[in-house]
C-alpha positions in Angstrom: 47.2 -8.6 31.9 44.1 -6.6 31.1 43.2 -5.0 27.8 41.7 -1.5 27.7 38.6 -0.8 25.7 38.0 2.9 25.3 34.3 3.6 24.8 34.1 7.2 25.9 32.8 10.0 23.7 36.3 11.5 23.5 39.1 10.7 23.4 38.3 7.7 21.2 40.5 4.8 20.2 43.3 5.4 17.7 43.8 3.1 14.7 47.2 1.4 14.7 48.0 2.8 11.3 47.4 6.3 12.6 49.5 5.8 15.8 52.4 4.4 13.7 52.4 7.4 11.4 52.5 9.8 14.4 55.5 7.8 15.8 57.6 8.5 12.7 60.4 11.1 13.0 59.0 14.6 12.9 59.6 16.8 9.8 59.9 20.5 9.4 56.7 22.3 8.6 58.0 25.0 6.3 58.8 22.5 3.6 57.1 21.2 0.4 56.8 17.8 2.1 54.6 19.2 4.9 52.6 21.4 2.5 51.7 18.3 0.5 50.5 16.6 3.6 48.5 19.7 4.7 47.0 20.1 1.3 45.7 16.5 1.3 44.4 16.9 4.9 42.5 20.1 4.0 40.9 18.5 0.9 39.8 15.4 2.9 38.5 17.5 5.7 36.1 19.1 3.1 35.0 15.6 2.3 34.5 14.8 6.0 32.5 18.1 6.5 30.6 17.5 3.2 31.5 21.0 2.1 33.2 22.9 -0.7 34.0 25.8 1.6 37.2 26.7 3.5 38.3 24.5 6.4 40.7 26.0 8.8 42.9 23.9 11.1 44.1 24.9 14.6 46.5 23.5 17.2 44.0 23.4 20.1 41.0 21.5 21.5 37.5 21.9 20.1 36.7 24.5 22.8 39.6 26.7 21.4 38.0 26.6 18.0 34.6 27.5 19.6 36.2 30.5 21.2 37.9 31.4 17.9 34.5 31.5 16.2 33.2 34.0 18.8 36.3 36.1 18.6 36.1 36.3 14.8 32.4 36.6 14.2 31.0 38.6 17.1 31.2 42.2 18.3 30.3 43.5 21.7 26.5 43.9 21.9 25.7 41.5 19.0 22.5 39.5 19.6 22.9 35.7 19.3 20.5 32.8 19.9 22.0 29.9 21.8 20.3 26.5 22.2 21.1 25.4 25.8 20.2 21.7 26.1 23.2 20.4 27.8 26.8 21.1 29.0 28.1 22.1 25.6 25.1 24.3 24.6 25.8 26.1 27.9 29.5 26.4 26.8 28.4 28.3 23.7 26.5 30.7 25.9 29.4 31.2 28.2 31.8 31.9 25.4 29.5 34.3 23.7 29.0 36.2 27.0 32.8 36.4 27.5 33.0 38.3 24.1 30.2 40.7 25.1 27.4 39.3 23.0 23.8 39.5 24.2 22.7 35.9 24.6 19.1 35.0 23.8 18.8 31.5 25.3 16.5 28.7 24.2 16.5 26.5 27.3 15.8 22.9 26.4 15.3 20.2 29.0 18.4 17.9 29.1 17.7 14.8 27.0 15.2 16.7 24.7 16.1 18.1 21.3 15.3 21.7 20.5 12.1 22.4 18.4 13.4 24.3 15.3 10.3 26.4 15.4 11.5 28.0 18.6 14.5 29.3 16.7 12.3 30.6 13.9 10.2 32.4 16.5 13.2 34.1 18.0 14.4 35.2 14.6 11.0 36.6 13.6 10.7 38.5 16.9 13.8 40.4 16.2 13.2 41.1 12.5 10.5 43.8 13.0 11.7 46.0 15.8 9.0 47.3 18.2 11.3 49.1 20.6 14.8 50.6 20.4 16.0 47.7 22.6 15.1 45.3 19.7 16.7 47.5 17.0 19.7 45.1 16.5 18.9 41.9 14.5 20.2 38.5 15.6 23.7 37.9 14.3 24.0 34.2 14.7 22.3 31.0 16.0 24.6 28.7 18.0 23.7 25.0 18.5 25.2 21.5 18.7 24.9 18.6 16.3 25.3 16.0 19.2 24.9 17.3 22.7 27.6 15.0 24.2 26.4 15.4 27.8 23.0 13.9 27.0 23.6 11.9 23.8 21.0 14.0 22.0 20.9 14.8 18.3 19.7 18.1 16.9 17.8 18.5 13.6 20.3 20.7 11.9 18.7 20.2 8.5 15.5 21.8 9.6 17.2 24.6 11.4 19.3 25.3 8.3 16.2 25.6 6.2 14.8 28.2 8.6 18.0 30.3 8.7 19.0 30.1 5.0 17.0 33.2 4.0 17.8 35.1 7.2 20.8 37.4 7.7 21.8 35.4 10.8 24.5 32.7 10.4 24.1 29.1 11.6 27.0 28.0 13.8 27.2 24.3 14.8 29.3 22.6 17.4 29.8 19.3 15.6 32.8 18.2 17.7 31.4 14.9 19.0 28.8 14.3 16.2 30.8 14.8 13.0 31.5 11.4 11.4 28.8 9.6 13.5 25.7 11.7 12.7 25.1 13.0 9.2 26.0 16.7 8.8 25.6 17.9 5.2 27.3 21.2 5.8 26.6 22.8 2.4 23.2 21.1 1.7 21.9 22.0 5.1 23.0 25.7 5.0 25.4 25.4 7.9 27.6 28.5 7.9 30.1 27.5 10.6 30.9 23.9 11.8 33.4 23.1 14.5 35.1 19.7 14.9 37.8 18.2 17.2 40.5 15.6 16.6 39.7 13.2 19.5 36.2 12.2 18.3 35.2 10.8 14.9 38.6 11.8 13.5 40.3 9.1 15.6 43.2 11.1 16.9 44.5 12.3 20.3 43.2 15.6 21.5 45.0 18.7 20.2 43.6 19.6 16.8 40.4 21.4 15.9 39.0 22.6 12.6 36.3 25.1 11.4 34.3 25.1 8.2 33.2 28.5 7.1 30.7 29.4 4.4 30.9 32.5 2.2 28.1 34.0 4.2 30.2 33.5 7.4 33.2 35.2 5.8 31.0 38.1 4.7 29.8 38.6 8.3 33.3 38.8 9.7 33.6 42.6 10.0 33.6 42.4 13.8 35.2 44.8 16.2 36.9 42.3 18.5 40.7 41.8 18.1 42.3 38.4 17.7 45.9 37.4 16.9 46.6 33.7 17.0 43.0 32.7 16.2 42.5 35.3 13.5 40.7 33.5 10.7 41.8 35.9 8.0 45.5 35.0 8.7 44.7 31.3 8.2 42.7 32.0 5.0 45.5 34.1 3.6 48.0 31.2 3.5 45.5 28.5 2.4 46.6 29.0 -1.2 50.1 27.6 -0.5 48.8 25.7 1.6 50.4 26.7 4.9 49.7 27.8 8.4 50.4 31.2 9.9 51.9 29.7 13.1 53.6 26.5 14.0 51.2 23.6 13.4 50.8 20.4 15.4 52.9 18.5 12.8 52.7 14.9 14.1 48.9 15.2 14.7 48.4 16.5 11.2 50.4 13.6 9.8 48.2 11.3 11.9 45.1 13.1 10.6 46.2 12.5 7.0 46.1 8.7 7.8 42.8 8.8 9.6 41.2 10.7 6.8 42.6 8.2 4.3 40.9 5.4 6.4 37.6 7.3 6.3 37.9 7.8 2.6 38.6 4.1 2.1 35.6 3.0 4.1 33.5 5.8 2.5 31.7 8.4 4.6 28.2 6.8 4.0 29.5 3.5 5.3 31.1 5.2 8.3 27.8 6.8 9.2 25.9 3.6 8.6 28.4 1.8 10.9 27.8 4.3 13.7 24.0 4.0 13.3 24.2 0.2 13.5 26.5 0.2 16.6 24.2 2.7 18.3 21.1 0.6 17.5 22.9 -2.5 18.9 23.9 -0.7 22.1 20.4 0.6 22.7 18.8 -2.8 22.0 21.1 -4.3 24.6 20.5 -1.5 27.1 16.7 -1.8 26.9 16.8 -5.6 26.9 18.0 -5.6 30.5 15.5 -3.0 31.7 17.5 0.2 31.5 16.1 3.4 30.3 17.7 5.6 27.6 18.1 9.2 28.7 17.8 11.0 25.4 14.5 11.4 23.5 16.4 11.9 20.3 19.6 9.8 20.5 22.7 10.6 18.6 24.7 7.8 16.8 27.9 9.0 18.5 27.0 8.1 22.1 24.2 6.5 24.1 23.2 8.1 27.4 21.6 5.7 29.9 19.7 6.5 33.2 21.4 4.7 36.0 19.0 2.3 37.8 17.7 3.2 41.3 20.3 2.6 44.0 23.1 2.3 41.4 25.5 5.2 41.4 26.9 5.6 37.9 30.2 6.9 39.1 30.8 3.7 41.0 29.5 1.6 38.1 32.0 3.3 35.8 34.8 2.7 38.2 34.1 -1.1 38.3 33.9 -1.3 34.6 37.2 0.5 34.2 39.2 -1.0 37.0 37.9 -4.5 37.0 37.0 -5.2 33.4 39.1 -2.6 31.5 36.1 -1.0 29.8 36.1 2.8 29.9 32.8 4.6 29.6 31.8 8.1 30.7 29.8 9.5 33.6 27.0 12.1 33.5 28.0 15.7 33.7 27.0 18.5 36.1 23.9 17.6 37.9 23.7 14.2 36.1 27.0 13.0 37.6 26.3 9.7 39.4 22.9 9.4 37.7 23.8 8.8 34.1 26.4 6.8 32.1 27.4 7.2 28.5 28.7 4.5 26.1 30.2 5.8 22.9 30.3 4.1 19.5 32.4 6.7 18.0 35.4 6.6 15.6 37.6 3.5 15.6 35.0 1.2 17.2 33.4 -1.9 15.7 30.8 -4.5 16.6 32.9 -6.6 19.0 33.9 -3.5 21.0 30.2 -2.9 21.5 29.6 -6.5 22.6 32.5 -6.3 25.1 31.2 -3.0 26.5 27.7 -4.5 27.1 29.2 -7.7 28.7 31.2 -5.6 31.1 28.1 -3.5 31.9 26.1 -6.6 32.7 28.8 -8.0 35.0 29.3 -4.7 36.8 25.6 -4.1 37.3 25.2 -7.6 38.7 28.1 -7.1 41.1 26.3 -3.9 42.3 23.1 -5.8 43.0 21.1 -5.1 39.9 18.8 -8.0 38.9 19.5 -9.2 35.4 20.1 -12.4 33.4 23.7 -12.3 32.1 23.9 -12.4 28.3 20.6 -10.8 27.6 22.1 -7.4 26.5 24.7 -9.2 24.4 22.1 -11.3 22.7 19.9 -8.3 21.9 22.9 -6.5 20.4 24.0 -9.5 18.4 20.5 -9.8 16.9 20.8 -6.2 15.6 24.3 -6.9 14.3 23.2 -10.2 12.7 20.5 -8.2 10.9 23.3 -6.1 9.4 25.1 -9.2 8.2 22.0 -10.6 6.6 21.0 -7.4 4.9 
């Protein structure tokens, strides 16, 4: 028998309490019972997003919600700034292009975080038109909280301070970062934030949610049609509360339980736990001579450069198939060259210790020179500091 330890940046482990709730007999959604559940979920999602604004809930993955944002907020020809520093920044650009927007890219080296001043310069350059080509102002700035492909954290607070007095709206993919990295949606002037169920919310894939500021709602006079993902339809029934179409009932019941667990632990404590697990993971990684990939690491996931002559895809297979520890490979051109260990959602210190132990044994099996137990010891010293604090 082999236990499975899921340490990927999505999906993440599901707490037993949540799994049991989702296993209960399903109920009908056009009932007071479901409306009560949905109302509690929407209130607690505001707590999770750190916002007083509307939060809409959709039966789709995070990418579906990303596309919904473009469909509701953009018109053909709108100018948008997109920070492209990894696979998911590139996804924002691809979605915007599908909906006919003119994408002004800020290309950031993978593993680096965008300099917020670059965004400010793009906004300024389109405020005072010089030619007719520049006559249209920038409608929105798209970025990520945690660029999952590189484990890199974006300084959303500084970007929000830059954009708050601009007509442009700030749109953040917080799918992997929310609940691990601090995102003070209202305080940091974030107009749109997107999240997915299979990350910090500790659920299976299938739900996504979008937080929308008043500024975002005011900018929604776009010319693109939408039906299922029409934000105004969802807003109209929030008062009940209800959904305009059939919701993912069992997932929402599970979400109620996971949000209760987050409330019980306290969001500040949840964020502190993620920071501590991230610090312990990185201490262990560096203790055995490995290099972190990101220059500005997120607390959701740690990206590590694979050692010379060690293919990360093979390393991941050994960890999964021999030791039962599931981590993630690099993406795109980084596949085989990078591996990612998550500390996201329903993960605690002994999960981290087990992941580092499996990593040590798999590396040794592949010929990497190390002393077994060094990574574990370094991580334990970080965690012991937490216990003594």
